[in-house]
C-alpha positions in Angstrom: -0.1 0.0 -0.1 1.4 3.2 -1.0 0.0 6.9 -0.3 -0.2 9.9 -3.0 -2.3 13.0 -3.3 -3.3 12.1 -6.6 -3.5 8.9 -8.8 -4.0 9.2 -12.5 -5.3 6.2 -14.4 -4.0 6.1 -17.9 -0.6 6.6 -19.6 -1.7 8.1 -22.9 -1.2 11.7 -24.2 -4.0 13.0 -21.7 -2.9 11.2 -18.7 0.8 12.4 -19.3 -0.1 15.8 -20.0 -2.1 15.8 -16.6 0.6 14.2 -14.8 3.0 17.0 -16.1 0.7 19.9 -15.1 0.2 18.4 -11.5 4.0 18.1 -11.0 4.3 21.8 -10.9 3.0 21.7 -7.6 4.1 20.2 -4.3 2.2 16.9 -4.6 2.8 13.2 -4.3 1.4 11.9 -7.8 1.3 8.4 -9.3 0.5 7.4 -12.8 -0.9 3.8 -13.4 -0.9 2.2 -17.0 -1.8 -1.3 -17.7 0.8 -1.4 -20.6 4.4 -1.8 -20.3 5.1 1.4 -22.4 3.5 4.7 -22.3 1.2 5.8 -25.2 0.4 2.2 -26.1 -3.5 2.9 -27.0 -5.3 5.7 -28.8 -2.1 8.0 -28.4 0.2 5.7 -30.7 -2.3 5.2 -33.6 -3.6 8.8 -34.8 -2.7 11.2 -37.3 -0.2 13.3 -35.3 -1.8 16.6 -36.2 -1.9 19.7 -34.2 -5.3 21.3 -35.2 -5.6 24.9 -36.4 -9.1 25.3 -34.8 -11.0 25.6 -38.5 -14.4 23.8 -38.3 -14.4 23.4 -34.7 -17.6 24.4 -32.6 -16.6 26.9 -30.0 -19.7 26.4 -28.2 -18.5 22.8 -27.3 -15.4 22.0 -24.9 -13.4 20.3 -27.4 -13.6 23.1 -29.7 -12.8 25.8 -27.2 -9.8 23.7 -25.7 -8.8 23.2 -29.4 -8.6 26.9 -30.1 -6.7 27.6 -26.6 -4.1 24.8 -27.2 -3.0 25.2 -30.4 -0.9 28.5 -29.8 1.0 26.7 -27.0 2.7 24.4 -28.9 5.8 26.3 -30.2 7.0 26.9 -26.5 5.5 23.3 -25.3 7.7 21.5 -28.1 10.5 23.7 -27.4 10.5 22.8 -23.8 10.1 19.1 -24.4 12.9 19.1 -27.2 10.4 17.3 -29.9 10.0 17.7 -33.5 7.0 19.9 -34.6 6.3 21.6 -37.8 3.4 24.3 -38.6 3.1 23.0 -42.2 -0.3 24.4 -42.4 -3.7 23.0 -43.3 -6.2 23.1 -46.4 -9.6 22.0 -46.2 -10.6 21.3 -49.7 -14.1 22.3 -51.3 -14.7 19.4 -53.8 -17.9 20.8 -55.1 -20.1 23.9 -54.8 -21.9 22.5 -51.6 -18.6 22.1 -49.8 -17.5 25.7 -50.9 -20.4 27.2 -49.6 -20.1 25.1 -46.2 -16.3 26.0 -46.1 -16.8 29.9 -46.6 -19.2 30.0 -43.5 -16.4 27.7 -41.8 -14.2 30.4 -42.9 -16.0 33.1 -41.2 -16.4 31.5 -38.0 -12.6 30.8 -38.1 -11.9 34.4 -38.1 -14.4 34.9 -35.4 -12.8 32.6 -33.3 -9.2 34.0 -33.8 -7.5 31.5 -35.9 -4.4 33.0 -37.0 -4.0 34.1 -40.9 -6.7 31.7 -42.0 -7.8 32.6 -45.5 -9.3 31.3 -48.7 -7.4 30.0 -51.6 -8.9 30.0 -55.1 -8.7 27.0 -57.1 -5.4 28.4 -58.9 -3.8 29.5 -55.5 -4.4 26.0 -54.3 -2.9 24.3 -57.2 0.0 26.5 -57.0 0.6 25.4 -53.4 0.1 21.7 -53.7 0.3 20.7 -57.4 -0.7 17.0 -56.6 -4.3 18.2 -55.3 -7.3 17.1 -57.5 -7.5 19.7 -60.4 -11.4 19.6 -60.1 -11.1 21.4 -56.7 -12.9 24.5 -56.3 -10.7 26.0 -53.7 -9.8 25.7 -49.9 -9.6 27.0 -46.5 -5.8 27.6 -45.9 -4.8 27.7 -42.1 -1.0 28.1 -41.8 -1.2 27.3 -37.9 -2.1 23.8 -38.5 0.8 21.5 -37.5 2.4 18.1 -37.4 3.9 16.1 -34.6 5.1 12.8 -33.6 2.4 11.4 -31.1 4.7 9.0 -29.7 7.5 11.2 -28.9 5.1 13.9 -27.7 3.3 11.4 -25.1 6.7 9.9 -24.2 8.2 13.6 -23.6 5.3 14.6 -21.5 5.6 11.6 -19.3 9.4 12.0 -19.0 9.3 15.4 -18.0 6.5 14.6 -15.3 8.8 11.8 -14.2 11.8 14.4 -14.1 9.4 16.5 -11.7 8.7 13.7 -9.2 5.5 11.8 -10.6 5.9 8.0 -10.0 4.9 5.6 -12.9 3.5 2.3 -12.2 3.5 0.7 -15.9 2.6 -2.9 -16.6 0.1 -2.5 -14.0 -3.8 -2.6 -14.6 -6.4 -0.7 -12.4 -9.1 -3.1 -11.0 -11.2 -0.6 -9.5 -11.4 2.9 -7.9 -11.9 2.5 -4.1 -14.4 4.6 -2.3 -16.0 4.7 1.0 -19.2 6.7 2.1 -19.0 8.4 -1.4 -15.4 9.6 -1.1 -12.8 8.1 -3.3 -9.8 6.6 -1.4 -7.5 5.4 -4.2 -7.3 2.6 -6.6 -7.0 -1.1 -6.5 -4.5 -2.4 -8.9 -3.1 -5.9 -9.9 0.0 -5.1 -7.5 -1.9 -3.7 -4.5 -3.4 -0.6 -3.4 -2.4 2.9 -4.3 -4.4 5.3 -1.7 -5.2 8.8 -2.7 -8.0 11.2 -1.8 -7.9 12.3 -5.7 -8.1 10.0 -8.7 -8.0 11.2 -12.3 -9.8 8.7 -14.8 -8.0 9.3 -17.9 -7.9 5.5 -19.3 -9.2 6.2 -22.8 -11.5 3.4 -24.2 -11.4 1.9 -20.9 -12.5 4.8 -18.9 -16.1 3.5 -18.3 -14.7 -0.2 -16.7 -14.2 0.9 -13.0 -16.8 -0.1 -10.5 -17.0 3.2 -8.7 -16.9 5.5 -11.8 -20.7 5.6 -11.8 -20.8 9.0 -13.5 -18.8 7.7 -16.7 -20.8 7.5 -19.8 -20.8 4.2 -21.9 -17.7 4.5 -24.2 -18.3 3.6 -27.8 -15.2 2.6 -29.8 -14.6 3.8 -33.2 -11.7 2.6 -35.4 -9.8 4.2 -37.9 -7.3 2.5 -40.3 -4.2 4.4 -41.8 -1.4 3.6 -44.5 2.1 5.1 -44.1 4.2 5.4 -47.3 8.1 5.2 -48.0 9.9 8.3 -47.8 11.0 8.0 -51.3 7.4 7.9 -52.6 7.3 10.3 -55.4 3.6 11.8 -54.4 4.8 14.7 -52.2 2.4 16.9 -50.2 3.5 19.8 -47.9 0.4 20.8 -46.1 -2.1 18.5 -44.3 -5.0 18.0 -46.5 -8.7 17.5 -45.1 -11.7 17.2 -47.0 -14.9 18.9 -45.6 -15.5 17.3 -42.2 -18.6 15.5 -41.3 -20.3 15.1 -38.0 -18.5 11.7 -37.4 -14.9 12.7 -38.2 -12.8 15.2 -39.9 -12.5 12.6 -42.6 -10.0 10.6 -44.6 -6.6 12.9 -44.5 -3.6 13.1 -46.6 -0.6 14.4 -44.6 3.2 14.4 -44.5 4.5 13.4 -41.1 7.3 14.9 -39.1 9.8 12.5 -40.1 9.1 12.7 -44.1 6.5 10.1 -44.7 3.4 10.4 -46.4 0.3 9.1 -44.3 -3.2 8.7 -45.4 -6.5 7.9 -43.3 -8.4 7.3 -41.0 -11.9 6.2 -41.8 -14.2 5.6 -39.1 -16.0 2.5 -38.1 -18.1 1.6 -35.0 -16.6 -1.5 -33.6 -17.7 -4.0 -30.8 -14.8 -4.6 -28.1 -12.0 -2.7 -27.1 -9.2 -4.6 -28.8 -10.5 -4.5 -32.3 -7.4 -3.3 -34.1 -7.6 -5.3 -37.1 -6.9 -3.5 -40.6 -9.4 -4.9 -43.3 -9.6 -5.0 -46.9 -12.6 -2.8 -46.9 -11.4 -0.4 -44.5 -7.9 0.1 -46.5 -9.9 0.4 -49.7 -12.2 3.1 -48.1 -9.0 5.0 -46.9 -7.2 4.9 -50.3 -10.3 5.8 -52.2 -10.9 8.6 -49.9 -7.3 9.8 -50.3 -7.7 9.6 -53.9 -10.5 12.0 -54.1 -8.1 14.7 -52.8 -4.9 13.6 -54.2 -5.7 11.1 -57.4 -2.1 10.0 -58.1 -2.1 8.3 -54.5 -1.8 4.4 -55.0 -0.4 1.7 -52.8 2.9 1.0 -54.5 5.0 2.3 -51.6 3.0 1.5 -48.6 5.3 0.1 -45.9 2.9 0.1 -43.1 -0.9 -0.3 -42.2 -2.3 -0.1 -38.7 -5.4 1.0 -37.0 -6.3 2.7 -33.8 -9.5 3.1 -31.8 -11.0 6.4 -30.5 -13.2 6.8 -27.3 -16.4 8.3 -28.0 -18.5 9.2 -24.8 -20.7 11.6 -26.5 -20.4 14.5 -29.1 -18.0 16.5 -26.8 -15.1 15.5 -24.2 -16.3 14.4 -20.8 -14.0 16.5 -18.3 -15.6 17.1 -15.0 -15.3 16.2 -11.4 -18.2 13.6 -10.4 -20.6 14.1 -7.1 -20.2 10.6 -6.2 -17.7 9.5 -5.5 -16.1 12.9 -4.3 -12.4 13.2 -5.4 -13.0 11.4 -8.7 -12.1 13.6 -11.9 -13.1 12.2 -15.4 -11.1 13.0 -18.6 -13.1 10.8 -20.9 -14.2 10.4 -24.5 -11.3 12.3 -25.8 -11.4 12.0 -29.4 -10.2 14.4 -31.9 -9.0 16.9 -31.3 -7.6 15.3 -28.0 -3.9 15.3 -29.1 -4.0 19.2 -29.6 -6.2 19.7 -26.8 -4.0 17.6 -24.0 -1.8 20.4 -22.3 -5.0 22.5 -21.8 -6.9 19.4 -20.5 -3.9 19.1 -18.1 -4.5 22.7 -16.7 -8.4 21.9 -16.5 -8.1 18.9 -14.5 -5.9 20.7 -12.0 -8.4 23.4 -11.7 -11.0 20.8 -11.1 -8.9 19.0 -8.3 -8.2 22.5 -6.8 -11.9 23.1 -6.6 -12.5 19.9 -4.9 -10.3 21.0 -2.2 -6.8 19.8 -2.8 -4.3 22.8 -1.9 -1.9 23.4 -4.6 1.6 25.4 -3.8 4.0 25.9 -6.7 7.0 23.9 -6.9 10.0 26.2 -6.9 12.0 23.0 -8.3 9.9 22.5 -11.3 11.8 22.0 -14.7 9.9 22.3 -17.7 12.8 21.2 -20.0 13.2 17.9 -21.3 16.6 17.2 -22.6 16.9 16.6 -26.0 18.1 12.8 -27.0 20.8 12.6 -29.4 19.7 12.2 -32.9 22.4 11.5 -34.9 20.6 12.0 -38.5 19.9 15.8 -37.4 23.6 16.5 -37.1 26.0 17.5 -39.8 28.9 15.9 -40.9 31.5 17.5 -38.3 29.1 17.1 -35.5 28.7 13.4 -36.2 32.4 12.9 -36.4 33.2 14.6 -32.8 30.2 12.4 -31.4 31.7 9.4 -32.7 35.2 10.2 -31.6 33.7 10.6 -28.1 31.6 7.4 -28.3 31.8 5.0 -31.1 28.4 3.7 -30.4 27.0 6.6 -32.3 28.8 5.3 -35.3 27.3 1.7 -35.4 24.3 1.9 -37.6 21.8 -0.8 -36.5 18.6 0.2 -38.6 19.8 1.0 -42.0 16.5 2.1 -43.4 16.4 5.4 -41.1 20.0 5.3 -40.1 19.8 4.7 -36.2 22.7 3.8 -34.4 23.7 1.6 -31.6 24.0 4.7 -29.2 20.6 6.1 -29.7 19.1 2.7 -29.0 20.9 2.3 -26.0 20.1 5.7 -24.6 16.3 5.0 -25.3 16.5 1.9 -23.3 18.4 3.5 -20.4 16.7 6.6 -20.2 13.9 7.4 -17.5 10.6 5.3 -18.5 13.2 3.3 -20.6 12.1 1.1 -23.7 11.5 -2.3 -22.6 9.9 -3.7 -25.9 10.7 -3.6 -29.5 7.8 -1.1 -30.1 9.2 0.9 -27.1 12.7 1.4 -28.9 10.7 1.9 -32.5 8.7 4.9 -31.0 11.6 6.4 -29.1 14.1 6.3 -32.1 12.3 5.1 -35.5 14.6 2.1 -35.5 12.4 -0.5 -37.4 10.1 2.3 -38.8 11.6 2.3 -42.3 10.9 0.4 -45.5 12.0 -3.1 -44.3 10.0 -2.7 -41.0 12.5 -4.5 -38.9 13.3 -7.0 -41.4 17.0 -6.1 -41.1 17.3 -4.6 -37.4 14.7 -6.8 -35.8 17.4 -9.3 -34.3 19.7 -6.6 -33.4 17.1 -4.7 -31.3 16.3 -8.2 -29.1 20.2 -8.5 -28.7 20.2 -4.7 -27.4 17.4 -5.2 -25.1 19.3 -8.1 -23.7 22.4 -6.1 -23.3 21.0 -2.9 -22.0 17.7 -3.8 -20.2 18.8 -7.7 -19.0 15.9 -9.0 -21.0 16.2 -12.5 -22.0 15.7 -12.8 -25.8 13.0 -15.4 -25.0 11.2 -12.8 -22.8 11.5 -10.1 -25.4 8.1 -8.7 -26.7 6.8 -6.7 -29.6 4.7 -4.7 -27.4 4.4 -6.2 -24.2 2.0 -9.3 -22.7 2.0 -12.1 -25.0 3.6 -10.7 -27.9 6.8 -12.6 -27.7 9.2 -12.3 -30.5 10.9 -16.0 -29.9 9.6 -19.1 -28.7 12.3 -21.5 -28.3 16.3 -21.5 -28.5 17.5 -23.3 -31.7 18.9 -26.2 -29.8 15.6 -26.7 -28.2 14.0 -27.9 -31.3 16.1 -30.8 -31.4 13.6 -33.3 -30.1 14.1 -36.7 -28.9 13.3 -39.7 -30.8 9.7 -40.4 -30.9 8.5 -36.8 -30.2 6.3 -34.8 -32.8 6.9 -31.2 -33.8 3.5 -30.4 -32.9 4.2 -31.1 -29.3 6.9 -28.5 -29.1 
């Protein structure tokens, strides 16, 4: 049994943003995450966009938080030392009905204070993005739209919170929220109790599964499928390209990533269960056809990865509130798009709610907003690389050929605070295994490096934790005795 002031359930981008914001104060804070790596749910499987605020409804909470959060990202990403590009967004009018609706959206965006937003004619649009469908009638252009790596963003928030004293319990599932006489007492986990008078439920698609969280609305799961392209794919897009949004989603998007890939998706499918992460032929075809409406030359010739992610849908809006029963519980549920953008402001809002419930907050004089930048060899010029390799030869040993990631970078990712303990954990921190061969070359070396630097046996190494083991037997164990059958092994 361990005692804290606040326990946060969920290690996605929202949970980590809340943890970082709370770590500004003299509090004992714990974050509990059922997976072995941070950001293993919705936060790892999304488009990685910082939305400009175009097409938002400022009468909704998510609309207001989007508008408040967008301007924060220049400073936030500087503090966290993560890549961020304001590449701009384009919302395309594909017909006259779209054009009329988007011109109304443009007026609203200006009223909402979206910076430098304007209308592009067909000629201006094609001059900016020559690969766009030439039948387009124009577009809303918002230069404040941006792209970010959702993995690095979530991890950086978590690592900075950890640096400022937050205690992380990873690979530990919360079983229920404890209460007595309508008051929160803490949480019951697989590994024991964490006692705290305040609990924040930021558990994503699982937010409605705790016995005591009676005010959490039922969570519906909406799946979105994506395709990622090789960086050498000849179809080049600079801005993030949106269709006119629907009531369900912002539509199938064509966007560059901060690492130079092209990505398309997602579609929006209501699915049963909270582990329906399959990619399907029908879903992928829907994504391709949707992307081709915007950029006709897109095909599947250079797709290197397909994946899907789940969105937590509790209502048409975010559910961020404190509950009357049990007192001491704060919900941050139903955080769908633009949740990635809104996360820093969600963190501030949750802190305000906890303070209103009675928790005294005194600012921590020792709070450090900056997260040291990991060494990224690919970002260095020749002279800087030479000096680095002379100092530490590990940075001269390339492990992932596709992305040019070195042994030194992977070692650092494993040994860092909240370091990688899975293959996907290494991938998200360094981009090793993210390139054209998708770990075909570097995969065995990553297993070896987990053994060397994290003391994880190759037979215990996993792709993403749980039962996702990479290897089952040692080679010599397959030399079976006379009379044994292969299937018995």
